[in-house]
BAFI-3210 file (N, C-alpha, C; in Angstrom, 3 decimals, decimal comma, padded with zeros to 6 digits):
// residues 283
n [1|2|3|4|5|6|7|8|9|10|11|12|13|14|15|16|17|18|19|20|21|22|23|24|25|26|27|28|29|30|31|32|33|34|35|36|37|38|39|40|41|42|43|44|45|46|47|48|49|50|51|52|53|54|55|56|57|58|59|60|61|62|63|64|65|66|67|68|69|70|71|72|73|74|75|76|77|78|79|80|81|82|83|84|85|86|87|88|89|90|91|92|93|94|95|96|97|98|99|100|101|102|103|104|105|106|107|108|109|110|111|112|113|114|115|116|117|118|119|120|121|122|123|124|125|126|127|128|129|130|131|132|133|134|135|136|137|138|139|140|141|142|143|144|145|146|147|148|149|150|151|152|153|154|155|156|157|158|159|160|161|162|163|164|165|166|167|168|169|170|171|172|173|174|175|176|177|178|179|180|181|182|183|184|185|186|187|188|189|190|191|192|193|194|195|196|197|198|199|200|201|202|203|204|205|206|207|208|209|210|211|212|213|214|215|216|217|218|219|220|221|222|223|224|225|226|227|228|229|230|231|232|233|234|235|236|237|238|239|240|241|242|243|244|245|246|247|248|249|250|251|252|253|254|255|256|257|258|259|260|261|262|263|264|265|266|267|268|269|270|271|272|273|274|275|276|277|278|279|280|281|282|283]
n.u [092,538|090,850|089,439|090,050|087,564|087,161|086,074|085,519|084,655|084,070|083,760|084,872|085,477|087,714|089,861|090,359|092,690|094,753|093,885|093,796|096,514|097,297|095,834|097,094|099,214|098,369|099,109|099,437|097,612|094,430|091,477|088,223|086,591|084,544|082,826|081,466|079,675|078,870|077,116|075,751|078,193|079,171|081,454|083,584|083,000|083,378|086,102|087,181|086,407|087,820|090,389|090,226|088,670|087,035|084,921|082,346|080,136|078,147|075,513|074,724|072,097|072,503|073,574|074,838|077,586|080,679|080,107|077,426|077,333|079,187|077,795|075,767|077,261|077,991|075,610|075,524|077,222|078,323|079,423|080,850|082,268|084,644|087,726|088,844|088,033|088,607|088,322|088,146|088,227|087,570|088,593|087,772|090,006|090,287|090,879|092,408|092,118|093,093|093,695|094,282|095,434|096,034|098,183|099,398|099,603|097,295|096,663|093,977|094,842|097,235|096,237|094,665|096,702|098,341|096,634|096,173|098,788|099,499|097,848|097,990|100,447|102,698|103,783|105,071|104,082|101,375|101,544|102,591|100,495|098,330|099,439|099,635|097,077|096,861|098,833|098,234|095,811|094,064|093,906|091,700|091,017|092,823|094,603|096,016|098,496|098,689|096,205|094,516|092,686|091,898|091,113|089,153|087,956|087,159|085,031|083,165|081,132|079,535|078,605|075,899|074,569|076,239|075,829|073,121|073,206|074,874|073,319|071,293|072,491|072,732|074,775|076,651|077,907|081,416|083,577|085,947|086,440|087,754|088,857|089,333|090,088|088,800|088,036|089,231|090,390|091,633|089,659|088,483|086,205|084,061|083,547|081,870|079,301|077,131|076,746|075,887|073,483|071,905|071,728|071,012|071,516|069,462|069,135|070,565|070,662|069,999|072,814|074,086|075,609|079,109|080,763|079,296|079,876|079,229|077,160|075,078|076,703|079,300|079,152|078,832|081,281|082,818|081,401|082,010|084,589|084,047|082,562|084,526|086,264|084,449|083,917|086,072|088,440|091,383|092,375|094,717|097,764|100,601|102,303|105,026|106,179|108,853|109,522|107,148|107,004|109,187|108,348|106,122|107,274|108,530|106,277|104,943|106,714|106,577|103,919|103,810|104,487|102,701|099,327|096,464|093,357|090,339|087,761|085,889|083,419|083,064|084,485|086,897|090,128|092,916|096,184|099,021|102,107|100,763|098,764|095,481|094,480|092,565|089,186|086,445|083,198|082,635|081,270]
n.v [090,967|092,192|090,717|091,519|092,665|091,560|092,580|091,260|091,899|089,792|090,066|089,360|086,206|084,722|086,015|085,185|083,549|085,497|087,314|085,629|085,190|087,756|088,028|086,166|087,564|088,765|087,101|085,780|087,416|087,836|087,471|087,841|086,700|088,040|087,389|088,525|087,477|087,663|085,793|082,521|080,158|077,366|075,733|077,543|078,959|076,916|076,466|078,911|078,893|076,707|077,691|079,757|079,187|080,843|082,219|083,908|083,555|084,975|085,890|088,967|091,305|092,556|095,384|098,685|098,366|097,781|099,095|098,802|095,987|096,255|097,864|096,055|094,090|095,484|095,402|092,801|092,371|092,943|095,938|096,618|094,380|094,479|096,241|097,188|097,454|095,931|096,770|095,422|094,757|093,244|095,132|096,403|095,739|095,876|097,175|100,178|102,605|105,631|107,503|110,675|111,407|113,270|114,371|112,192|109,466|106,914|103,642|101,222|098,735|099,382|101,069|099,341|097,646|099,390|100,009|097,468|096,697|098,700|098,121|095,327|094,377|092,984|090,925|092,657|095,174|094,871|094,581|097,099|098,759|098,006|098,588|101,336|102,340|101,828|103,452|106,002|107,857|109,593|108,644|107,586|106,338|104,324|104,138|103,840|106,271|107,352|107,423|108,798|111,669|115,160|116,612|118,854|118,404|115,798|115,697|117,886|117,638|115,775|116,822|117,695|115,184|114,078|115,846|115,327|112,641|112,804|114,474|112,763|111,397|113,317|115,124|117,897|118,723|119,051|121,801|121,084|117,981|114,957|111,795|108,211|107,155|104,487|102,919|100,979|100,041|100,279|100,825|102,387|100,535|101,580|104,045|103,608|103,436|105,300|105,091|102,461|102,637|104,359|103,584|101,079|098,234|098,346|100,985|101,544|101,537|098,847|097,207|097,595|096,283|096,983|100,042|102,941|106,315|108,786|107,833|106,997|105,339|106,220|108,746|107,967|106,882|109,162|110,142|108,307|109,103|111,668|111,013|110,085|112,327|114,199|113,212|113,934|112,607|111,374|110,823|108,797|107,739|105,656|104,409|103,934|103,917|103,561|102,920|103,493|106,217|107,206|106,567|108,224|110,772|110,752|110,516|112,918|114,724|113,985|114,532|117,263|117,947|116,493|115,518|113,454|113,212|112,068|113,912|114,501|115,288|113,833|114,517|114,449|115,687|117,033|118,107|120,034|120,904|122,013|123,444|123,442|121,524|119,964|119,100|117,297|115,884|112,684|109,357]
n.w [122,156|119,436|116,485|112,976|110,758|107,633|104,552|101,458|098,261|095,848|092,920|090,461|090,063|089,296|090,365|092,889|093,709|093,679|095,658|097,844|098,280|099,045|101,431|103,009|104,005|106,297|108,240|111,470|112,575|113,967|112,049|110,602|107,799|105,319|102,506|099,536|096,699|093,160|092,191|092,921|093,892|094,724|094,815|094,835|097,186|099,052|098,706|099,588|102,281|103,130|102,974|104,893|107,700|109,331|107,852|106,094|103,461|100,956|098,597|097,728|096,720|093,371|093,496|093,493|092,793|094,295|096,615|097,537|098,356|100,462|102,293|102,841|104,088|106,440|107,804|108,578|110,640|114,029|114,905|117,187|117,803|116,548|116,014|113,679|110,202|107,099|103,833|100,676|097,153|093,897|091,754|088,534|085,904|083,218|079,898|078,519|079,682|081,221|084,182|085,527|088,593|091,408|090,048|088,927|086,652|086,279|085,344|085,166|086,117|087,457|089,394|090,999|091,892|093,388|095,530|096,775|097,382|099,176|101,321|101,902|101,112|102,101|104,896|106,673|105,927|106,546|109,349|110,032|109,195|110,846|113,323|113,083|113,573|116,268|117,290|116,426|117,368|115,988|113,464|111,059|108,648|106,393|103,420|100,114|099,644|097,158|096,004|097,613|097,631|097,284|095,194|093,426|090,948|090,877|092,472|092,490|090,503|091,640|093,947|094,723|095,107|097,044|099,174|099,768|100,600|102,842|104,438|105,195|107,204|109,035|108,629|107,310|104,153|103,795|102,826|101,538|100,162|100,972|099,949|099,511|096,506|094,738|096,806|098,633|101,749|105,185|108,034|111,017|112,830|114,364|113,214|111,137|112,010|111,672|108,935|108,716|110,180|108,669|105,992|103,501|101,348|099,537|098,978|096,782|093,214|090,858|089,483|086,299|083,231|082,851|083,986|085,024|085,283|087,841|089,424|092,326|093,772|093,185|094,295|096,927|097,479|097,879|100,041|102,061|102,686|103,694|105,975|107,673|108,124|109,100|111,551|112,946|112,391|110,614|107,184|105,790|104,128|103,892|102,201|099,872|096,627|094,832|092,168|090,822|091,364|089,878|087,290|087,103|087,071|084,564|082,963|083,505|082,367|079,657|079,275|079,244|076,660|075,102|075,397|075,738|076,615|078,299|079,516|082,614|081,764|079,540|077,180|074,612|074,743|073,240|073,774|072,867|073,981|076,158|074,928|073,790|071,015|069,976|070,506|071,456|071,827|073,212|073,112]
ca.u [092,729|089,699|089,814|089,694|086,491|087,606|085,040|086,021|083,631|084,775|082,928|085,588|085,825|089,024|090,899|090,503|094,070|095,524|093,467|094,210|097,918|097,377|095,306|098,107|100,135|097,877|099,839|098,709|096,679|093,076|090,500|087,057|086,464|083,190|082,997|080,251|079,829|077,791|076,201|076,080|079,345|079,407|082,842|084,442|082,722|084,042|087,550|087,494|086,255|088,929|091,543|090,041|087,401|086,179|084,473|080,937|079,995|076,759|075,275|073,804|071,526|073,502|073,295|075,860|078,966|081,267|079,616|076,221|077,689|079,847|076,723|075,111|078,190|077,896|074,393|075,673|078,174|078,225|080,621|081,601|083,096|085,880|088,342|089,151|087,449|089,387|087,457|088,870|087,362|088,236|088,388|087,918|091,339|090,302|090,915|093,612|091,736|094,017|093,170|095,289|095,007|097,131|099,318|100,001|098,790|096,952|095,844|093,135|095,650|098,168|095,400|094,353|097,934|098,767|095,755|096,408|100,137|099,507|097,092|098,324|101,560|103,642|103,502|105,562|103,140|100,166|101,870|102,715|099,175|097,543|100,079|099,386|095,823|097,102|099,755|097,724|094,376|093,276|093,827|090,394|090,993|094,139|094,581|097,252|098,694|098,611|094,815|093,790|092,662|090,930|090,988|087,746|087,411|086,595|084,000|082,158|079,989|078,732|078,348|074,495|074,293|077,001|075,140|071,895|073,560|075,381|072,198|070,551|073,186|072,806|076,016|076,719|079,082|082,522|084,013|086,929|086,087|088,893|088,415|090,242|089,539|088,956|087,349|089,877|090,967|091,392|088,907|088,013|084,854|083,073|083,256|080,876|078,017|076,103|076,511|075,072|072,167|071,132|071,670|070,985|071,846|068,308|069,218|071,345|069,980|070,609|074,024|074,072|076,933|080,045|080,766|078,806|080,299|078,224|076,066|075,060|077,861|080,465|078,954|079,030|082,730|083,238|080,722|082,769|085,681|083,471|082,156|085,729|086,746|083,419|083,991|087,313|089,560|092,199|092,548|096,156|098,420|102,023|103,074|105,880|106,584|109,878|109,406|105,988|107,358|110,052|107,506|105,265|108,081|108,683|104,976|104,658|107,555|105,989|102,604|103,967|104,564|101,533|098,360|095,229|092,565|088,885|087,374|084,746|082,216|083,114|085,064|088,300|090,890|094,324|096,987|100,431|102,758|099,715|097,814|094,455|094,410|091,432|088,190|085,258|082,344|082,727|080,205]
ca.v [091,527|091,943|090,397|092,452|092,225|091,758|092,405|091,105|091,727|088,999|090,111|088,556|085,019|084,208|086,751|084,666|083,183|086,709|087,868|084,675|085,462|088,998|087,786|085,418|088,506|089,105|086,218|085,243|088,384|087,268|088,181|087,109|087,044|088,116|087,429|088,640|086,993|088,134|084,678|081,334|079,396|076,500|075,246|078,650|079,212|075,854|076,706|080,055|078,474|075,802|078,564|080,480|078,671|081,896|082,933|083,933|083,836|085,114|086,619|090,078|091,848|093,202|096,819|099,566|097,942|097,226|099,851|098,165|094,817|096,685|098,271|094,815|093,476|096,194|094,965|091,416|092,279|093,848|096,765|096,645|093,175|094,712|097,571|097,597|096,807|096,016|096,673|095,185|094,205|092,930|096,285|096,138|096,096|095,766|098,422|101,016|103,914|106,201|108,591|111,498|111,628|113,872|114,607|110,920|108,726|105,582|102,700|100,455|097,687|099,994|101,589|098,218|097,168|100,344|099,857|096,200|096,720|099,585|097,533|093,930|094,050|092,076|090,822|093,860|096,265|094,623|094,890|098,551|099,371|097,752|099,338|102,767|102,683|101,803|104,529|107,289|107,877|110,376|107,956|106,966|105,503|104,183|103,603|104,215|107,719|107,765|107,545|109,698|112,930|116,216|117,388|119,218|117,915|114,473|115,820|118,941|117,193|114,890|117,486|117,627|113,849|113,922|116,618|114,617|111,433|113,210|115,020|111,628|111,008|114,484|115,846|118,892|118,461|119,991|122,527|120,210|116,570|114,057|110,400|107,231|106,731|103,046|102,327|099,899|100,732|099,941|101,892|102,062|099,999|102,457|105,193|103,193|103,246|106,117|104,505|101,271|103,015|105,199|103,091|099,641|097,965|098,699|102,400|101,635|100,923|097,639|097,464|097,056|095,936|098,100|101,026|104,244|107,334|109,726|107,157|107,140|104,600|107,097|109,774|107,367|106,744|110,431|110,237|107,526|109,964|112,731|110,438|110,001|113,652|114,889|112,695|114,421|111,696|111,648|109,832|108,830|106,624|105,703|103,616|104,630|103,035|104,336|102,681|104,242|107,640|107,522|106,520|109,411|111,920|110,672|110,780|114,355|115,395|113,716|115,152|118,679|118,093|115,905|114,833|113,036|112,810|112,124|114,674|113,975|115,607|112,937|115,162|114,160|116,912|116,806|119,304|119,996|121,938|122,576|124,213|122,563|121,513|119,129|118,979|116,694|115,044|111,255|108,551]
ca.w [120,820|118,573|115,099|111,909|109,863|106,246|103,535|100,093|097,227|094,838|091,716|089,466|090,835|088,930|091,096|094,248|094,062|093,965|096,936|098,868|098,583|099,821|102,774|103,754|104,637|107,638|109,143|112,616|113,131|113,821|111,222|110,115|106,388|104,788|101,046|098,729|095,327|092,290|091,939|093,696|093,420|095,883|094,813|095,259|098,602|099,816|098,626|100,453|103,673|103,417|103,201|106,149|108,232|109,892|106,655|105,731|102,029|100,519|097,349|097,961|095,478|092,516|093,602|094,040|092,533|095,522|097,774|098,029|099,164|101,695|103,204|103,245|105,055|107,716|108,484|109,018|111,745|115,172|114,772|118,445|117,883|115,797|116,035|112,311|109,030|105,861|102,658|099,432|096,107|092,629|090,874|087,104|085,402|081,766|079,138|078,592|080,195|082,192|084,997|086,190|089,971|092,177|089,164|088,530|085,690|086,767|084,602|086,085|086,727|088,398|090,468|091,867|092,493|094,421|096,687|097,463|097,935|100,338|102,427|102,204|100,228|102,741|106,335|107,352|105,639|107,343|110,743|110,154|109,039|112,055|114,414|112,899|114,244|117,711|117,657|115,960|117,710|115,047|112,175|110,897|107,442|105,783|102,058|099,434|099,562|095,765|095,552|098,509|096,901|097,596|093,967|093,241|089,679|091,099|093,507|092,317|089,705|092,476|095,230|095,160|095,628|098,287|100,211|100,128|101,336|104,153|105,208|105,744|108,432|109,906|108,374|106,249|103,316|104,009|101,637|100,877|100,327|100,809|099,935|098,923|095,214|094,566|097,971|099,373|102,902|106,575|108,689|112,363|112,692|114,983|112,355|110,155|112,672|111,016|107,605|108,939|110,672|107,745|104,622|103,225|099,949|098,708|098,619|095,556|092,062|090,326|088,711|084,949|082,705|082,770|085,068|084,589|086,241|088,299|090,115|093,780|094,299|093,097|095,311|098,240|097,637|098,487|101,333|103,037|103,140|104,524|107,261|108,505|108,515|109,876|112,920|113,538|112,144|109,435|106,120|105,526|103,458|104,244|101,250|098,904|095,540|094,125|090,733|090,360|091,430|088,726|086,097|087,107|086,663|083,113|082,354|083,608|081,381|078,344|079,225|078,920|075,210|074,443|076,257|075,069|077,776|078,314|080,691|083,366|080,990|078,380|075,997|074,341|074,540|072,929|073,957|072,511|074,786|077,021|074,117|073,215|069,552|069,568|071,586|070,851|072,670|072,903|073,719]
c.u [091,523|090,163|089,464|088,534|086,911|086,428|085,690|084,833|084,308|083,919|083,556|086,167|087,231|090,160|091,124|091,943|094,925|095,172|093,821|095,654|098,079|096,916|096,283|099,052|099,627|098,487|098,956|097,731|095,250|092,179|089,363|086,760|085,002|083,306|081,634|080,572|078,672|076,753|076,654|077,235|079,802|080,861|083,796|084,245|083,413|085,549|087,968|087,430|087,341|090,196|091,440|088,687|086,466|085,698|082,965|080,843|078,512|076,687|074,266|073,127|072,598|073,204|074,530|077,291|079,555|080,732|078,379|076,516|078,404|078,812|076,000|075,954|078,086|076,682|074,484|076,600|077,773|079,507|081,472|082,472|084,459|086,412|088,506|088,337|088,424|088,440|088,313|087,903|088,142|087,924|088,635|089,277|091,425|090,351|092,166|093,315|092,710|093,357|094,330|094,757|096,200|098,391|100,025|099,048|098,573|096,168|094,997|093,954|096,599|097,427|095,113|095,594|098,415|097,934|096,080|097,800|100,198|098,860|097,637|099,577|102,574|103,256|103,944|104,623|101,873|100,398|101,942|101,353|098,331|098,104|099,786|098,098|095,986|097,924|099,249|096,215|093,511|093,157|092,489|090,335|092,366|093,985|095,933|097,348|098,526|097,180|093,955|093,839|091,604|090,719|089,514|087,144|086,801|085,434|082,853|080,941|079,060|078,263|076,873|074,120|074,999|076,299|073,873|072,189|074,064|074,258|071,384|071,183|073,311|074,068|075,821|078,001|080,176|082,905|085,006|086,601|087,310|088,405|089,489|089,612|089,837|088,369|087,934|090,625|090,819|090,631|088,529|086,533|083,797|082,677|082,198|079,473|076,894|075,749|075,589|073,645|071,290|070,968|071,567|071,278|070,686|068,268|069,954|070,589|070,691|071,777|073,924|075,469|077,818|079,913|080,371|079,155|079,109|077,060|076,116|076,253|079,113|080,356|079,248|080,508|083,291|082,641|081,489|083,979|085,175|083,100|083,351|086,129|085,726|083,325|085,338|088,512|090,228|092,167|094,005|096,597|099,910|102,905|103,945|106,393|107,555|109,799|108,260|106,281|108,221|109,245|106,641|106,028|108,272|107,366|104,616|105,476|106,967|104,670|102,689|103,920|103,310|100,634|097,087|094,328|091,077|088,482|086,187|083,426|082,181|083,465|086,510|089,002|092,361|095,056|098,424|101,101|101,725|098,670|096,788|094,416|093,237|090,497|086,896|084,520|082,479|081,623|080,715]
c.v [091,173|091,595|091,550|091,846|092,567|091,536|092,379|090,931|091,087|088,915|089,278|087,336|084,504|084,931|086,198|084,262|084,402|087,253|086,927|084,920|086,747|088,769|086,986|086,350|089,037|088,185|085,657|086,240|087,864|088,128|087,252|087,623|086,971|088,337|087,520|088,255|087,516|087,058|083,470|080,571|078,522|076,038|076,329|078,945|078,175|076,052|077,836|079,649|077,472|076,604|079,253|080,080|079,739|082,812|082,808|084,330|083,948|085,912|087,734|090,487|092,602|094,698|097,554|099,131|097,286|097,915|099,197|096,918|095,169|097,124|097,030|094,079|094,153|095,744|093,525|091,277|093,222|094,663|096,767|095,407|093,370|096,121|098,096|096,794|096,986|095,788|096,533|094,601|094,021|094,027|095,912|096,609|096,045|097,137|099,231|102,415|104,364|107,369|109,343|111,878|112,130|114,062|113,346|110,165|107,303|104,811|101,931|099,408|098,263|100,520|100,489|097,722|098,090|100,176|098,591|096,137|097,577|098,947|096,187|093,458|093,073|091,950|092,071|095,039|096,096|094,993|096,388|099,235|099,213|098,536|100,833|103,193|102,697|103,008|105,920|107,354|108,623|109,727|107,234|105,994|105,499|103,527|103,906|105,733|108,234|107,960|108,359|111,085|113,880|117,105|117,613|118,633|116,523|114,497|116,733|118,482|116,270|115,558|117,471|116,269|113,620|114,625|115,908|113,378|111,770|113,744|113,905|111,131|112,168|115,302|116,892|118,674|119,486|120,684|121,695|118,762|115,714|112,621|109,517|106,702|105,252|102,241|101,002|100,549|099,920|101,106|101,440|101,671|100,955|103,641|104,875|103,064|104,023|105,570|103,305|101,638|103,642|104,636|101,571|099,455|098,338|100,183|102,609|100,967|099,657|098,009|096,805|096,685|097,176|099,018|102,375|105,267|108,184|109,096|107,450|106,415|105,462|108,239|109,214|107,111|108,002|110,590|109,468|108,308|111,054|112,222|110,361|111,382|114,410|114,357|113,009|113,525|112,006|110,482|109,899|107,600|106,755|104,954|104,504|103,610|103,807|104,148|103,462|105,734|108,045|107,537|107,764|110,650|111,932|110,995|112,254|115,141|115,221|114,464|116,649|118,884|117,541|115,243|114,569|112,437|112,839|112,819|114,021|114,297|114,839|113,685|114,710|115,480|116,550|118,140|119,039|121,188|122,744|123,381|123,264|122,679|120,682|118,959|118,462|115,841|113,596|110,515|107,849]
c.w [119,946|117,156|114,155|111,129|108,439|105,312|102,158|099,162|096,025|093,577|090,601|090,174|090,525|089,651|092,500|094,576|094,411|095,353|098,093|099,273|099,371|101,258|103,629|104,502|105,975|108,690|110,240|113,219|112,923|112,938|110,851|108,719|105,961|103,282|100,375|097,289|094,477|091,986|092,752|093,054|094,591|095,964|095,302|096,745|099,480|099,844|099,555|101,920|104,079|103,702|104,552|106,746|108,799|108,755|106,491|104,261|101,704|099,221|097,636|096,651|094,694|092,432|094,121|093,858|093,790|096,778|098,381|098,867|100,467|102,728|103,722|104,288|106,421|108,519|108,988|110,214|112,874|115,192|116,043|118,632|117,241|116,057|114,616|111,307|107,871|104,700|101,406|098,412|094,813|091,610|089,417|086,613|083,880|081,115|079,403|079,130|081,277|082,918|085,621|087,558|090,778|091,326|088,708|087,618|086,181|085,712|085,616|086,833|087,775|089,625|091,494|092,603|093,611|095,690|097,466|098,078|099,195|101,559|102,879|101,480|100,784|104,211|107,097|107,144|106,464|108,803|110,965|110,080|110,302|113,234|114,307|113,608|115,760|118,155|117,291|116,218|116,708|113,674|112,075|109,752|106,813|104,413|101,420|099,317|098,132|095,275|096,514|097,896|097,442|096,372|093,633|091,961|089,807|092,088|093,128|091,523|090,489|093,769|095,631|095,750|096,965|099,436|100,690|100,973|102,733|105,040|105,853|107,042|109,414|109,748|107,276|105,462|103,577|102,706|100,833|101,194|099,991|100,872|099,300|097,638|094,993|095,704|098,448|100,517|104,183|107,186|110,093|112,284|113,233|114,130|111,302|110,748|111,985|109,642|107,742|109,324|109,587|106,343|104,590|101,747|099,023|098,348|097,294|094,413|091,626|089,423|087,345|084,489|082,592|083,962|084,503|085,651|086,669|089,023|091,611|094,406|094,263|094,104|096,696|098,519|098,308|099,879|102,412|103,546|104,063|105,906|108,219|109,014|109,354|111,304|113,567|113,341|110,808|108,452|105,684|104,750|103,662|103,257|100,371|097,895|094,653|092,618|090,128|090,356|090,235|087,436|085,994|086,667|085,146|082,406|082,401|082,603|079,989|078,178|078,915|077,404|074,512|075,479|075,471|076,142|077,483|079,609|081,395|082,675|079,664|077,086|075,847|074,070|074,349|073,058|073,503|073,176|075,585|076,260|073,513|071,688|069,050|070,756|070,984|071,886|072,234|073,629|074,954]
res [m|k|p|i|a|v|h|l|h|l|y|y|a|d|r|w|p|q|f|k|n|y|l|k|n|l|g|n|y|p|y|e|l|y|v|t|l|p|q|q|n|a|a|l|a|e|e|i|k|k|f|h|p|q|t|t|v|w|v|p|p|n|r|g|y|d|i|g|p|f|i|d|f|l|h|k|i|n|l|s|d|y|d|l|i|l|k|i|h|t|k|d|q|k|g|l|q|k|t|w|l|n|g|r|c|l|t|k|k|r|w|c|s|l|l|l|q|a|l|l|g|s|p|e|i|c|t|q|n|i|a|a|f|a|n|m|p|q|l|g|l|l|s|s|r|y|v|i|t|a|e|s|e|y|t|e|h|l|r|p|q|i|a|q|l|l|a|k|m|g|y|k|a|p|q|q|i|t|f|a|a|g|t|m|f|f|v|r|a|g|l|m|q|k|v|k|e|c|f|s|i|t|d|f|p|e|t|g|p|g|v|v|d|g|t|i|s|h|a|f|e|r|v|l|g|c|v|i|t|l|q|g|c|q|i|s|g|f|d|r|n|d|g|f|e|r|l|c|k|l|q|r|l|f|r|y|f|y|s|n|d|i|t|t|s|h|h|q|i|i|k|i|c|k|i|p|v|y|y|k|k|v|n]
***
């Protein structure tokens, strides 16, 4: 049985206790932990290694948000040593910004919670996820069903960048692009070979403060989905959160009467009974 290669980009160091608890749900399943930090932190590195001795900790260049460090991680491992890779990171949860994805309203905090619960929510969930790859040969990437999307509004503005990145690997961009928004997932290690061969962390610009949409990192988030489907594999999610489903139904009902959103082109638009009553460019 090959171990899982777990890459954790621990940008927010104070989240380590939360992620440690999630990793405990892997139980006795063998895994090797690779942790990237934004800056040197000897005490934290020692604490992580005490929790899981088979751990490698390093500080990569601050490039590409969580994507750049993931590419750097790929260059530190031999993909053939693993069947599966688990990619997780400390997604920003600050602010009240909401995103409508697949007809559901996601806050940053809820988004992160859905991803981690789907991947590592309990020992039973971990067992089911790992077994799914053994039982479903076509399964290439597994994430939360709530964030796997093929909605064009999250892709079309990035399509030129996506096409360029895929061309570097010898691929042509598909008409429909499906990806796991938030880039936390289990993936078959072998499917990352082209990514490893064609890219390095230096392909990404230095990361400044805050998150700016429309960067190469956001395009690469979509590219990772394309890499799976273009190799004939599927992107799937099997989680179900009944409480979240009920909340979404109430939100959709309320949204019919009133909505106040920021579009991908950075315009605020307010609608009452689906009729736009306010539209303005925002910074």
